[in-house]
C-alpha positions in Angstrom: 56.0 -165.4 -1.2 59.3 -167.9 -0.7 61.1 -166.0 2.4 65.0 -165.3 0.5 67.6 -167.8 1.2 69.9 -166.4 4.1 72.9 -169.3 3.6 75.3 -168.5 0.8 77.8 -170.2 -1.2 79.8 -169.2 -3.9 82.9 -170.4 -6.0 84.6 -168.3 -9.0 86.3 -170.4 -11.3 88.7 -167.5 -13.5 89.9 -170.3 -16.1 86.6 -171.3 -17.3 84.7 -168.1 -16.3 82.5 -169.9 -14.2 80.6 -169.2 -10.6 79.2 -171.6 -8.5 76.6 -170.4 -6.4 74.0 -171.6 -3.7 71.6 -168.9 -1.7 70.5 -167.1 -4.7 67.4 -167.6 -6.9 66.7 -166.5 -10.5 64.5 -163.5 -8.9 67.3 -162.0 -7.5 70.0 -162.1 -9.9 67.7 -160.9 -12.2 67.2 -157.9 -10.2 70.6 -157.3 -8.9 71.9 -157.3 -12.4 73.8 -153.6 -13.3 72.8 -154.4 -17.4 69.7 -156.2 -17.3 68.5 -159.0 -19.6 66.7 -158.2 -22.6 66.5 -161.8 -24.5 66.9 -165.1 -22.7 66.4 -168.7 -24.9 65.3 -171.6 -22.6 67.2 -174.4 -22.6 65.6 -177.0 -20.3 62.5 -175.7 -17.4 61.2 -172.6 -19.3 58.8 -175.0 -21.4 56.8 -175.1 -17.9 56.6 -171.5 -17.9 54.9 -171.0 -21.3 52.9 -168.1 -22.3 51.1 -166.8 -25.3 53.9 -164.7 -25.6 56.4 -167.4 -25.3 58.0 -167.4 -28.8 59.8 -170.0 -30.8 62.8 -170.0 -33.7 63.1 -173.0 -34.8 62.0 -175.0 -31.7 64.2 -173.0 -29.4 62.0 -171.3 -26.8 62.2 -167.3 -26.6 61.3 -165.3 -23.8 61.7 -162.0 -25.9 61.3 -158.4 -24.0 62.2 -157.1 -20.5 58.4 -157.4 -19.6 58.8 -161.3 -20.5 62.0 -162.2 -18.8 60.6 -160.1 -15.4 57.8 -162.2 -15.7 60.0 -165.3 -14.9 60.5 -164.1 -11.4 57.3 -164.5 -10.8 57.3 -168.3 -11.4 57.9 -171.0 -9.3 60.9 -172.2 -10.6 61.9 -174.7 -8.0 58.9 -176.7 -9.0 60.8 -176.9 -12.3 64.3 -178.6 -11.1 65.8 -177.5 -14.0 66.1 -174.2 -15.0 69.0 -173.6 -17.9 68.7 -170.4 -20.4 71.2 -168.8 -22.6 70.6 -164.6 -23.0 71.1 -162.7 -26.1 71.0 -159.5 -28.0 69.6 -158.2 -30.9 65.8 -160.3 -31.7 67.6 -161.2 -34.8 69.7 -164.0 -33.3 68.1 -166.9 -32.7 67.8 -167.1 -36.7 71.4 -166.7 -37.6 72.0 -170.2 -35.0 73.9 -172.7 -36.9 72.8 -176.8 -36.7 76.1 -177.3 -34.9 75.8 -174.1 -32.9 71.9 -175.8 -31.6 72.8 -178.8 -31.4 75.3 -177.4 -28.5 72.6 -175.5 -27.1 70.7 -178.7 -26.5 73.9 -180.6 -25.1 74.3 -177.5 -22.4 71.1 -177.7 -21.6 70.5 -181.1 -20.9 74.0 -182.4 -19.7 74.4 -178.8 -17.5 78.1 -178.2 -19.4 79.6 -177.2 -23.0 80.4 -179.1 -25.1 83.3 -176.5 -26.4 82.3 -173.4 -25.4 78.9 -171.2 -23.1 79.0 -168.8 -25.5 77.7 -168.8 -29.1 79.0 -165.5 -31.4 75.3 -164.7 -33.1 73.7 -164.6 -29.6 76.2 -162.8 -28.3 75.3 -164.2 -25.0 76.9 -162.9 -21.5 75.8 -165.6 -19.7 74.6 -169.6 -19.8 72.8 -169.9 -16.4 72.2 -173.2 -15.5 70.2 -174.3 -12.7 68.6 -176.8 -10.9 65.8 -176.2 -7.9 66.1 -172.2 -7.8 68.3 -171.0 -5.2 70.1 -174.2 -4.2 72.6 -174.5 -6.8 73.6 -172.9 -10.4 76.8 -172.8 -12.3 76.7 -169.4 -14.1 79.4 -168.7 -17.0 80.0 -165.1 -18.1 81.5 -163.9 -20.2 82.8 -161.3 -17.8 82.7 -162.6 -13.9 82.5 -159.1 -12.3 79.0 -159.0 -13.9 78.7 -161.1 -11.0 79.8 -159.0 -8.2 77.3 -156.9 -8.0 74.7 -159.4 -8.0 76.8 -160.9 -4.4 76.7 -157.0 -3.3 73.5 -156.4 -3.6 72.3 -160.0 -2.1 74.5 -159.1 1.1 73.3 -156.1 1.7 69.5 -157.0 1.0 68.7 -156.0 -1.9 69.4 -151.9 -0.8 72.0 -150.0 -3.6 74.5 -149.3 -0.7 78.0 -149.1 -2.2 80.3 -151.7 -1.9 83.8 -150.0 -2.3 85.9 -151.6 -5.3 88.5 -152.9 -2.9 85.9 -154.7 -0.9 84.5 -155.6 -3.9 87.6 -156.9 -5.7 88.5 -158.7 -2.1 85.1 -160.4 -2.2 86.3 -161.5 -5.6 89.6 -162.7 -3.9 87.7 -164.7 -1.6 85.0 -166.8 -3.5 87.7 -168.1 -5.9 88.9 -169.6 -3.0 85.3 -170.7 -2.3 83.0 -168.0 -0.2 80.5 -168.9 2.7 78.1 -166.1 4.2 75.9 -166.8 6.9 73.0 -163.8 6.8 71.2 -165.4 9.4 74.2 -164.9 12.1 74.7 -161.4 11.1 73.0 -158.2 11.9 73.7 -154.1 11.3 76.6 -153.0 9.7 78.6 -156.3 10.2 78.7 -159.2 7.5 81.5 -162.3 8.4 82.8 -164.0 5.3 84.4 -167.5 5.5 86.9 -169.0 2.9 85.7 -172.2 2.7 87.0 -174.0 -0.1 85.7 -175.5 -3.4 82.6 -177.6 -3.1 80.5 -178.5 -6.4 77.4 -181.0 -4.2 75.0 -177.9 -2.4 73.9 -180.8 -0.1 77.5 -181.5 1.2 77.7 -177.7 1.9 74.3 -177.2 3.5 74.1 -180.1 5.4 77.3 -179.3 7.1 76.9 -175.9 7.2 78.0 -175.2 10.8 80.7 -177.3 10.8 82.6 -176.1 7.3 82.1 -172.1 9.4 83.7 -173.2 11.8 86.6 -174.9 9.9 87.2 -171.9 7.6 90.3 -171.5 6.2 89.7 -167.8 7.0 87.3 -165.6 8.2 87.0 -161.2 7.1 84.1 -159.1 7.9 82.5 -156.6 6.0 81.3 -153.8 7.6 79.0 -150.3 6.9 81.0 -147.4 7.0 79.2 -144.4 6.5 77.7 -145.2 3.1 79.4 -147.8 2.0 80.8 -151.5 2.8 84.6 -152.5 3.6 86.4 -155.6 3.7 88.8 -156.0 6.7 
């Protein structure tokens, strides 16, 4: 089993409702979401994970149903390189896409950016998940960015469902809007340092200059487990 990544970088862009992050795999993202994804449509990479249960609608590959979505967490997604998808609600939704919307979905998966919007009304998708080298780089578009915060919090808490205070979650969001870095290797027990480090798009730049970026952080805050709740100072 692949070891959990201890180096986390997150940058939230409130303008386009996107999150750039490193250090969180698809398996962790899927596991830590408060509201799970019922169905996903692969835009890139998923064709290497085809099972007999995979469905195709208008040549779009669908992983339909919770069990099939969860099965992707057991795949070696890192080996795929790109892994891009959008989620969708009702099973009939892909049939309602226009030809223009299908073209925009293919563009989204190929160019790793939306032509117009990453959200498609027939799908009612909450996310557009555009990853390269699972756990190394992902750009996530969210209808509601607050859906990402529990994923980040549960990752920090090593998967335990120890709650974060509302102030701690809001504080993490504000830091992440300025570029957040966390090194879980240097933290033990009930205290975690949170560095404000600015915006990065190339994760090689972050990981190759990790210690220097921490040393030159704009600010350092501390997450502390007090009793049964995390707080941020």
